N, C-alpha and C positions, 0 to 999 in steps of 0.2 A: 258350545264348547270353546272355551277362550283359552288357549295356552299360557297366556300371561298371568292368569288368575287361578291357575290349578293349585289346589290344596295338598298338603300331606296325607290327608286322608282319601282324596281322590285317586293319587299316586299308588297307595297301600290297595285300594280296590282294583287298580288296573293291573299291578303285579300280581294280585293273588286271582281275581276273578278271571281277567282274561290272560294270565300267564305271561305277563309282559317279561319276567325275568326268570321264570322258575328252571332250576338246574342249569342257569347258565353263567353265574357267578358276576351278572350283571345288575347291578343295583341302579334303579330308576331315582330313588330317592337321593341317593349320593350323586347322580347325574345332574340333577336339577341345581345342585349347588356350585357345579364345575361351570366352566367357560365352553361354550361350544364351538369346535373349531369350524371355522366360516373362511370363506376364500371370496376373493374381490373378482368381478366380472369386469375384466380389462376396459371394455367398451364405455362404462359408466363410474366404476369403482364400489358399485353397490355389492355388498357382502352377501352371500349365501351358504346354508350349512352344507359342510362338504360330504355329507351322505344325504341323498334323497332316497326315492321310492319309485320302482317301476311297476307298471299296473298291467302288463300283458296278459295277465291272468285274471283280471278284474272283469266279470261277466254278471248282468243281471241275472239272478237265478232264484232259488228258492230263499223263503224268509229266513231259514237257518243258514244259508251260505250268504245272503247279502249282511246278516248280522255279523259274521264272521269278518267280512270285508270291512264294515263300520269300525268293529273293535280293532282292527289293525290299523286304521287310519286315525281313530282316534289317540290309540298309544303313539302313534307316530308324530302327531301334531303336538300332544301334550307335552312330549320328551322334546319339541323344539324344532321337529321337523318342518319343512316349508316346501321343498320341491318335490313335485310329483310328474311324473312323465307318462304320456299316453300316446294314443294314436286311433284314428278311425278304423284302421285295419284289424286292430285288437278286438274285434266282434262289439261288444255293448259296454266297453270300458269306459269311454266318455260318456255315456248313458248314467251308468251307476254313479261314478265319479261326480257328475254335476248333480244327481239327487242327493248324494250323501254329502257333499260340502253345502247344498243349499239348506239343508237339514241341520248339519252343524252351525251355520252362520260364520264361518270363518274365511270366507274367501279373502278378503284383504290381507289376510295373514300368509296366504300361500303363493307358491311360485308355480304355477301351471303351464307345462311345455306339452305341446302335442305336434301332430305331422299331417302334412298332405303328401299323398302318394300318386295322384293322377298327373297325367303326362300333359294332356290339353289344357289350354287356358280355361275355357268353359267349366271343364270337369273339375278344374282345380279350386276355381272362384266358389263353385257350389259346393265342393267339398269343406273347405276352409269356413263357408257360411254357417254350414251344418254343425261345425265343431262349437262355434259359439252358442248354438241352440243347446246343443246336448250338454255341453260343460255349464249352460245356464250363466253366463259373464259376457260383458260387454267388451272385456278387454283380456287378451290371451298373454301371456308373461312372454311366452317361447313359441313362435311357428317354424317347423323345421322341414325340410323337403326331404321326405323318408325314403331311405336309401338310395337319395340324390337322383331319383327320378326326375328326368327332365330339369333338373334344378336351372340350368340357363334359362328355361322359361318361365319357371314359378318364384324363383328369388327376387324379379323386379316386380311382381307383383305384391309380393309379400314386403318388400322394402315401400313400396307405395303405401300399403295398409299401415306400415310402421309409422310413415311421416304422418298419417291421419291419427296416429295413436291408437289404432286398434291393436297392434303386436307391439310389445315394449321391446322384444328381440327377434332376429331370425338367424337360421343356421341350416346345416345339413346333417345328415345322418348316416351311418354305416355300421354293420353288424359282421360284416363280411370281411376277412383279412384280403381277400384276393381284389377287392375295390379300392384298397389303399392308395394306388397310383391314381385312380379319378379323384380320390378326396383331395390328394395334395394338388393335382391340376386345378380344381375349383378353388380351394384355399389361396392359390397364387393370383386367380383372374378375377373372382368374384369377392363383393364385398359382405361380410357376414360378421355376426356377433358371436356365434357358438357353432363348435362342431361337436357332434356324439359319435364315439367310435369305441370298439371293442378293444379291452385291453385288462390283462389279469397277470398274475403270478405264473401261469402256465403259457400265456400268449402274452410276449411282449414285444411284439412287432411295431405297434403303434410308438413305442420309445424310440424308435430308430430314426424316423424323418417326421412322422405326424405332429407328435408332441412337441418336439423343438420349433417345429414350423409355426405352430400354435402360439407357442411362447413367444416366437420373434414377431410375429403380426399381431399379437395383442388379441387372439381369440380364445374365448373360453372354453371349457372342454367339460363334457357330459360323458361319464365310462358307463357303457353297457356291459353284460355280460362278465361282472367281475368274480363272479365264481366260476367262470367257464362252463356254464350251465351244468353246475353241480359237480363237475370233474375233479375239481381242487377238494372237496370232501372226501370224494371216495378214494383219492391219492392219499391222504393222510390218515383214511380209515380210523380206527381206534387209538390211535396215537396221541400221547399226552402232548400238550404245548409244550415247546423246549423253554427250558428255565429263563433263558433271556429275553424271552417275549415279555417279560416284564419291564424291561428297561424301556419299552414304549407302551407301557400300560394296557396290555392286550390281556382279555379275560376269555376269549374263546376264538375258536380256528375261523369264523367268520369276522371277526376283528382283526384278527391277523392278515388275512386276506386283504380286507378293505382297506387297512391302513398301509399295506404297502401300495394299494392303487392311488390313494389320496395323498400319499406322501410325495409325490411325483410332483415337481413345482409347478408344471404346466397344467395339474389336473386342477378343474375346479368344483368337480361334485361327482361321486359314484352313485349309481341309481339302480342298486340291487333289487330285484323283485322279492315281494313279500305277500302275502294272503293271510298269515297267521300273525297276531300279536306279539307271541314271544320270539317270531323271528324278526320282527319289525324294531323291537326294543333291542334284542342282540346285536343287529347291524348298526342301530343309531350309536350303540356305545362305541364304536369306531370315530365318531365325532368328539370324543373326550380324552383327555389325557395327551401324552407326548406323541408324537409320530415319529418312526424310525427316521434315522437321518442316512446319508448315503452309504456308511458303512454297515448301518443295520440293513439297510435295503439289498446290499450286496450278500450279507449274511442270509437273509430270507431267501434270495435267489439260490445261494450255493446249498441251503437246506433242502429247498424243495426240488432242486435238478437232482440231488443224491438219492432222492426216495425212488 
């Protein structure tokens, strides 16, 4: 699978066979002709698509289940997606990703991020070596201290491996608002290229201090839980999109929520989870067209807060 060589016929097959755009108002054929929204990693200036994919629910399963994950990743990559986030604690996520990426033969086109959660040095080293094996790659684009577990101990090791060009970037993660003070502390005293933090239209706390600090220190930002674990969709229920959503080329609620997130100046990429091809396609639609400006972002906040 080579996304740069995708044909119109292939996109039609993806849209109909895998359900890449059914009922969503999102047209992958039109998307291919548009410029993907990319954002720069401050440490190097390298640009990555503003929408990636989270793989917490990617597990080695039945042939049918594995085929569904394969179709999802295929649609994601063919539409221009590159950023894939995983972790050893996501059960067999690294295994299935390694298998599928090797099968696709598109490793060089992807930006693979994973994590290490072990607290002692020996276990952390073993865990990171296992990630190379499971992902079937000699280089990992981004290694992160998962939930900042013993980050002061593991970040120096990660930076050493970065100097050896085994990791391209290093960073820390959290998905828990209560740990934001610790993230701020680490951002101020440790050298890192990335943070990963929870942020959404219903949980905007990261915008108060973490995102401004990342912007000031030149740290790239991955956003997890951009749909607030599904709570955003429950909040809007069956409501139609507000008419003014067309002002930032929004075709679905998923794109409404994701465009809010990636329009923040400090945010580099959002990584919504997706295990279905049509969800991956809809989500990636947020990487196309205009993004809300400051006034429209306030309008989104006011609209949501009033629900």
